[in-house]
PASEBA-1860 file (N, C-alpha, C; in nm, 3 decimals):
! residues 173
1> MATRLLCC> 5.703/9.823/1.838/5.857/9.809/1.894/5.819/9.819/2.025 ~ 5.726/9.837/2.106/5.710/9.793/2.249/5.665/9.690/2.290 ~ 5.583/9.648/2.177/5.501/9.518/2.182/5.623/9.381/2.166 ~ 5.712/9.433/2.068/5.832/9.297/2.079/5.910/9.327/2.230 ~ 5.937/9.477/2.273/6.001/9.424/2.393/5.901/9.358/2.435 ~ 5.833/9.405/2.505/5.724/9.396/2.644/5.731/9.176/2.625 ~ 5.699/9.141/2.463/5.742/8.965/2.467/5.866/8.953/2.478 ~ 5.951/8.968/2.431/6.069/8.926/2.471/6.127/8.967/2.655
9> VALCLLGV> 6.096/9.036/2.678/6.076/9.041/2.856/6.014/8.909/2.940 ~ 5.897/8.906/2.879/5.783/8.840/2.956/5.815/8.654/2.902 ~ 5.928/8.614/2.792/5.951/8.539/2.741/6.061/8.525/2.851 ~ 6.132/8.602/2.887/6.306/8.609/2.936/6.237/8.565/3.099 ~ 6.113/8.646/3.108/6.056/8.641/3.295/6.058/8.476/3.283 ~ 5.956/8.411/3.195/5.934/8.283/3.216/6.044/8.186/3.255 ~ 6.157/8.196/3.201/6.261/8.115/3.233/6.317/8.144/3.350 ~ 6.280/8.238/3.441/6.348/8.282/3.603/6.289/8.219/3.679
17> EPADVGVS> 6.359/8.161/3.795/6.309/8.048/3.867/6.322/8.140/4.016 ~ 6.233/8.117/4.107/6.246/8.188/4.210/6.357/8.120/4.265 ~ 6.413/8.174/4.350/6.518/8.094/4.452/6.513/8.016/4.495 ~ 6.580/7.950/4.532/6.530/7.803/4.579/6.584/7.772/4.743 ~ 6.473/7.738/4.792/6.438/7.780/4.951/6.451/7.649/4.982 ~ 6.391/7.549/4.943/6.363/7.394/4.991/6.438/7.322/4.876 ~ 6.445/7.161/4.882/6.465/7.100/4.878/6.499/7.135/4.749 ~ 6.625/7.083/4.650/6.665/7.052/4.561/6.674/6.981/4.440
25> QSPRHKVT> 6.665/6.936/4.354/6.639/6.852/4.309/6.718/6.868/4.165 ~ 6.785/6.775/4.108/6.819/6.759/3.948/6.890/6.636/3.915 ~ 6.865/6.621/3.777/6.798/6.685/3.670/6.669/6.713/3.704 ~ 6.621/6.861/3.615/6.494/6.852/3.617/6.387/6.761/3.534 ~ 6.514/6.749/3.408/6.452/6.703/3.303/6.572/6.637/3.256 ~ 6.591/6.510/3.164/6.705/6.408/3.089/6.643/6.397/3.025 ~ 6.689/6.365/2.873/6.720/6.268/2.796/6.804/6.167/2.796 ~ 6.793/6.073/2.787/6.875/5.971/2.776/6.863/5.830/2.707
33> EVRQEVTL> 6.926/5.786/2.599/6.927/5.670/2.543/6.903/5.551/2.631 ~ 6.787/5.476/2.587/6.760/5.291/2.653/6.901/5.217/2.697 ~ 6.942/5.200/2.796/7.011/5.106/2.852/7.121/5.244/2.896 ~ 7.105/5.296/2.906/7.230/5.412/2.985/7.167/5.442/3.121 ~ 7.270/5.483/3.235/7.215/5.484/3.342/7.230/5.692/3.349 ~ 7.096/5.680/3.510/7.052/5.769/3.526/7.063/5.798/3.700 ~ 7.092/5.945/3.686/7.117/5.966/3.816/7.063/6.045/3.872 ~ 6.957/6.036/3.958/6.857/6.197/4.062/6.937/6.228/4.142
41> RCQPIAGH> 6.950/6.388/4.164/7.012/6.374/4.322/6.918/6.487/4.362 ~ 6.939/6.505/4.489/6.833/6.576/4.560/6.904/6.626/4.717 ~ 6.933/6.762/4.716/6.944/6.790/4.822/6.828/6.878/4.931 ~ 6.861/6.796/5.027/6.778/6.839/5.115/6.806/6.953/5.158 ~ 6.683/7.048/5.260/6.715/7.172/5.351/6.775/7.083/5.402 ~ 6.885/7.197/5.500/7.026/7.219/5.531/6.911/7.155/5.722 ~ 6.945/7.048/5.781/6.870/7.047/5.955/6.799/6.910/5.940 ~ 6.775/6.897/5.814/6.612/6.834/5.797/6.725/6.627/5.750
49> AALYWYKQ> 6.656/6.605/5.907/6.717/6.433/5.939/6.646/6.344/5.843 ~ 6.518/6.355/5.770/6.469/6.267/5.709/6.469/6.257/5.568 ~ 6.515/6.178/5.438/6.492/6.163/5.315/6.411/6.073/5.257 ~ 6.303/6.108/5.184/6.256/6.065/5.115/6.214/5.989/4.964 ~ 6.259/5.936/4.911/6.191/5.918/4.738/6.105/5.847/4.729 ~ 5.986/5.909/4.620/5.876/5.858/4.553/5.881/5.891/4.383 ~ 5.834/5.758/4.348/5.818/5.728/4.193/5.688/5.764/4.172 ~ 5.661/5.859/4.073/5.428/5.853/4.016/5.491/5.850/3.886
57> TSGQGLEF> 5.392/5.744/3.874/5.370/5.701/3.679/5.236/5.832/3.689 ~ 5.261/5.815/3.545/5.110/5.887/3.425/4.982/5.833/3.513 ~ 4.910/5.900/3.594/4.842/5.822/3.589/4.739/5.768/3.743 ~ 4.859/5.724/3.805/4.885/5.652/3.943/4.941/5.709/4.021 ~ 4.906/5.691/4.137/4.958/5.756/4.241/5.100/5.756/4.339 ~ 5.096/5.809/4.390/5.249/5.780/4.428/5.359/5.647/4.481 ~ 5.425/5.591/4.462/5.477/5.449/4.519/5.606/5.520/4.607 ~ 5.678/5.450/4.697/5.709/5.493/4.805/5.826/5.398/4.775
65> LIYFNNRD> 5.973/5.408/4.760/6.058/5.393/4.703/6.158/5.378/4.794 ~ 6.222/5.442/4.880/6.331/5.494/5.025/6.288/5.556/5.105 ~ 6.328/5.515/5.238/6.350/5.659/5.339/6.447/5.624/5.397 ~ 6.525/5.698/5.392/6.671/5.736/5.474/6.658/5.811/5.592 ~ 6.748/5.766/5.682/6.721/5.891/5.846/6.838/5.948/5.908 ~ 6.895/5.994/5.924/7.055/6.066/5.912/7.113/6.021/5.837 ~ 7.120/5.963/5.705/7.196/5.946/5.610/7.215/5.767/5.583 ~ 7.143/5.726/5.708/7.135/5.556/5.694/7.014/5.560/5.628
73> PVDESGMP> 6.988/5.428/5.492/6.804/5.336/5.460/6.825/5.272/5.533 ~ 6.677/5.354/5.622/6.608/5.303/5.696/6.466/5.160/5.660 ~ 6.402/5.186/5.531/6.356/5.126/5.481/6.336/5.142/5.318 ~ 6.346/5.104/5.275/6.405/5.020/5.156/6.320/4.886/5.081 ~ 6.220/4.905/5.132/6.149/4.819/5.089/6.007/4.838/4.960 ~ 6.031/4.979/4.918/5.992/4.996/4.772/6.062/5.002/4.635 ~ 6.234/4.988/4.726/6.286/4.965/4.587/6.328/4.864/4.503 ~ 6.283/4.887/4.375/6.271/4.776/4.235/6.448/4.673/4.231
81> KGRFSAEM> 6.439/4.595/4.250/6.498/4.516/4.305/6.637/4.527/4.156 ~ 6.734/4.562/4.159/6.851/4.462/4.026/6.846/4.670/3.978 ~ 6.817/4.696/3.924/6.900/4.838/3.792/6.861/4.952/3.954 ~ 6.738/4.965/4.043/6.792/5.051/4.152/6.852/5.036/4.264 ~ 6.909/5.189/4.285/6.979/5.222/4.355/6.983/5.340/4.483 ~ 7.000/5.359/4.548/7.044/5.508/4.614/7.098/5.488/4.706 ~ 7.105/5.576/4.746/7.245/5.671/4.881/7.249/5.789/4.894 ~ 7.317/5.806/5.023/7.285/5.947/5.084/7.415/5.949/5.147
89> PSASLSML> 7.495/6.010/5.063/7.661/5.983/5.118/7.679/6.148/5.222 ~ 7.594/6.198/5.225/7.647/6.349/5.261/7.487/6.377/5.354 ~ 7.488/6.455/5.457/7.388/6.507/5.484/7.307/6.594/5.404 ~ 7.408/6.657/5.276/7.340/6.711/5.228/7.291/6.663/5.067 ~ 7.306/6.565/5.019/7.287/6.530/4.883/7.303/6.360/4.899 ~ 7.192/6.306/4.855/7.143/6.214/4.783/7.088/6.119/4.655 ~ 7.188/6.039/4.628/7.091/6.015/4.466/7.041/5.873/4.459 ~ 6.924/5.892/4.347/6.891/5.748/4.307/6.938/5.736/4.129
97> KIQSAEPG> 6.991/5.589/4.166/7.029/5.613/4.024/6.919/5.486/3.962 ~ 6.908/5.466/3.819/6.881/5.357/3.779/6.929/5.338/3.655 ~ 7.009/5.186/3.654/7.066/5.147/3.611/7.007/5.086/3.449 ~ 7.062/5.094/3.371/7.047/5.028/3.239/6.847/5.072/3.249 ~ 6.844/5.230/3.181/6.698/5.257/3.190/6.626/5.189/3.136 ~ 6.506/5.138/3.127/6.384/5.104/3.027/6.266/5.251/3.027 ~ 6.195/5.197/2.920/6.113/5.277/2.874/5.976/5.318/3.009 ~ 5.951/5.143/3.073/5.914/5.153/3.166/5.961/5.224/3.326
105> DSATYLCA> 6.016/5.279/3.293/6.122/5.392/3.419/5.995/5.476/3.412 ~ 5.961/5.520/3.291/5.931/5.654/3.260/5.825/5.705/3.389 ~ 5.853/5.781/3.458/5.744/5.873/3.564/5.828/5.987/3.642 ~ 5.764/6.073/3.729/5.818/6.197/3.777/5.862/6.120/3.940 ~ 5.963/6.132/3.936/6.062/6.109/4.084/6.087/6.206/4.221 ~ 6.035/6.187/4.278/6.057/6.265/4.385/6.066/6.268/4.463 ~ 6.147/6.337/4.519/6.187/6.396/4.675/6.194/6.462/4.791 ~ 6.173/6.377/4.934/6.062/6.489/5.011/6.188/6.505/5.117
113> SSTGTAPQ> 6.222/6.609/5.211/6.269/6.620/5.340/6.181/6.646/5.479 ~ 6.262/6.637/5.553/6.167/6.628/5.680/6.244/6.654/5.767 ~ 6.231/6.741/5.907/6.288/6.733/6.031/6.281/6.634/6.114 ~ 6.121/6.607/6.144/6.144/6.468/6.191/6.157/6.335/6.132 ~ 6.107/6.203/6.224/6.119/6.113/6.152/6.013/5.964/6.140 ~ 5.980/5.945/6.077/5.867/5.918/6.049/5.870/5.765/6.120 ~ 5.699/5.714/6.220/5.752/5.590/6.269/5.749/5.480/6.179 ~ 5.819/5.394/6.151/5.852/5.286/6.127/5.727/5.272/5.943
121> SHPLSVQE> 5.690/5.426/5.891/5.622/5.412/5.780/5.610/5.528/5.731 ~ 5.626/5.581/5.593/5.595/5.687/5.531/5.490/5.784/5.537 ~ 5.493/5.844/5.637/5.383/5.945/5.639/5.311/6.022/5.549 ~ 5.255/5.984/5.453/5.202/6.000/5.360/5.056/5.996/5.291 ~ 4.962/6.118/5.308/4.824/6.066/5.280/4.828/6.094/5.144 ~ 4.778/6.053/5.013/4.699/6.092/4.935/4.605/6.116/4.856 ~ 4.531/6.255/4.805/4.418/6.271/4.799/4.369/6.271/4.669 ~ 4.288/6.280/4.622/4.206/6.333/4.453/4.173/6.395/4.472
129> VPASPARS> 4.215/6.565/4.416/4.197/6.701/4.347/4.149/6.715/4.220 ~ 4.029/6.770/4.215/3.964/6.797/4.115/4.084/6.894/4.011 ~ 4.077/6.865/3.923/4.194/6.958/3.812/4.123/7.090/3.789 ~ 4.243/7.203/3.812/4.189/7.355/3.790/4.162/7.392/3.669 ~ 4.132/7.509/3.601/4.108/7.530/3.485/4.221/7.582/3.401 ~ 4.314/7.642/3.512/4.425/7.677/3.534/4.585/7.567/3.427 ~ 4.575/7.434/3.490/4.615/7.341/3.427/4.614/7.281/3.301 ~ 4.505/7.367/3.234/4.484/7.277/3.083/4.491/7.445/3.014
137> SPGRPRPQ> 4.493/7.399/2.867/4.579/7.504/2.729/4.490/7.473/2.614 ~ 4.509/7.594/2.572/4.417/7.560/2.408/4.569/7.479/2.363 ~ 4.418/7.372/2.300/4.473/7.221/2.173/4.504/7.134/2.301 ~ 4.490/7.124/2.414/4.550/7.048/2.514/4.446/6.968/2.607 ~ 4.438/6.876/2.575/4.297/6.836/2.729/4.293/6.850/2.861 ~ 4.212/6.925/2.920/4.197/6.909/3.042/4.201/6.828/3.160 ~ 4.337/6.791/3.183/4.294/6.634/3.324/4.209/6.641/3.374 ~ 4.165/6.533/3.420/4.027/6.511/3.515/4.037/6.532/3.641
145> RWVQALPS> 4.176/6.495/3.640/4.220/6.489/3.822/4.352/6.478/3.867 ~ 4.332/6.475/3.933/4.552/6.488/4.002/4.572/6.453/4.092 ~ 4.679/6.401/4.136/4.696/6.318/4.280/4.793/6.441/4.370 ~ 4.686/6.464/4.469/4.795/6.532/4.579/4.848/6.476/4.690 ~ 5.010/6.428/4.671/5.072/6.358/4.831/5.058/6.482/4.940 ~ 5.022/6.507/5.087/4.960/6.555/5.194/5.053/6.473/5.327 ~ 5.119/6.532/5.366/5.235/6.460/5.474/5.117/6.468/5.604 ~ 5.097/6.356/5.644/4.958/6.316/5.718/5.113/6.355/5.883
153> QHRDWVWG> 5.202/6.339/5.932/5.232/6.407/6.016/5.338/6.447/6.066 ~ 5.399/6.572/5.911/5.474/6.673/5.996/5.429/6.760/5.888 ~ 5.449/6.912/5.915/5.415/7.023/5.872/5.536/7.020/5.750 ~ 5.634/6.999/5.822/5.719/7.049/5.783/5.843/6.978/5.649 ~ 5.775/6.908/5.597/5.802/6.831/5.479/5.843/6.910/5.327 ~ 5.984/6.933/5.261/5.961/7.023/5.152/6.003/6.861/5.006 ~ 5.938/6.864/4.921/5.963/6.823/4.805/6.054/6.900/4.700 ~ 6.119/6.761/4.616/6.149/6.874/4.447/6.105/6.714/4.431
161> SAVLREGE> 6.154/6.726/4.227/6.093/6.630/4.194/6.135/6.662/4.036 ~ 6.191/6.552/3.954/6.233/6.545/3.862/6.161/6.407/3.810 ~ 6.160/6.486/3.662/6.085/6.382/3.524/6.108/6.250/3.460 ~ 6.084/6.173/3.433/6.165/6.065/3.335/6.071/6.003/3.232 ~ 6.063/6.015/3.104/5.957/6.006/2.983/6.036/5.954/2.946 ~ 5.931/5.870/2.869/5.985/5.780/2.734/5.945/5.880/2.605 ~ 6.054/5.829/2.508/6.046/5.901/2.416/6.087/5.812/2.270 ~ 6.150/5.811/2.162/6.193/5.703/2.102/6.309/5.685/2.062
169> KRITT> 6.311/5.583/2.139/6.384/5.523/2.195/6.463/5.547/2.266 ~ 6.413/5.702/2.359/6.524/5.810/2.470/6.409/5.734/2.600 ~ 6.451/5.831/2.686/6.385/5.823/2.793/6.449/5.983/2.880 ~ 6.366/6.074/2.873/6.333/6.191/2.909/6.378/6.208/3.105 ~ 6.438/6.301/3.169/6.413/6.331/3.248/6.411/6.432/3.309
END
């Protein structure tokens, strides 16, 4: 009986998330059919003027999409033309939209906010870090490496992410 109760408590605690004190991004995961619209939302920390969207495809580094400063798009050079769009209608919300989702859109989409502004470019350095044993589990191969994005100019960056994955005729975010 005590073991069963402990197991139930442990499972309940696994679903509990710490209080959000940073960037909030939703949805964290989403299932949608191919050719449907996907909208990812990002709520930056209050007072952060700069907001960035990135895309990370499995096994690849970060791909810059767009940079906003005080709600205005400053650098849209990474946005795919046509089906992708982004807006920041208020200081507390940015949305990344994918029209007519395709399996090739499967990725982790990251949003970052910062109090500072970047001089003409997105200030990130990307480094490869050896995978830790904690990242593997029984029956699941241990990844060889993972990519960590580090702000190169600002110490006050905060990240959020959403995952978009391909399924059978579905895409999951």
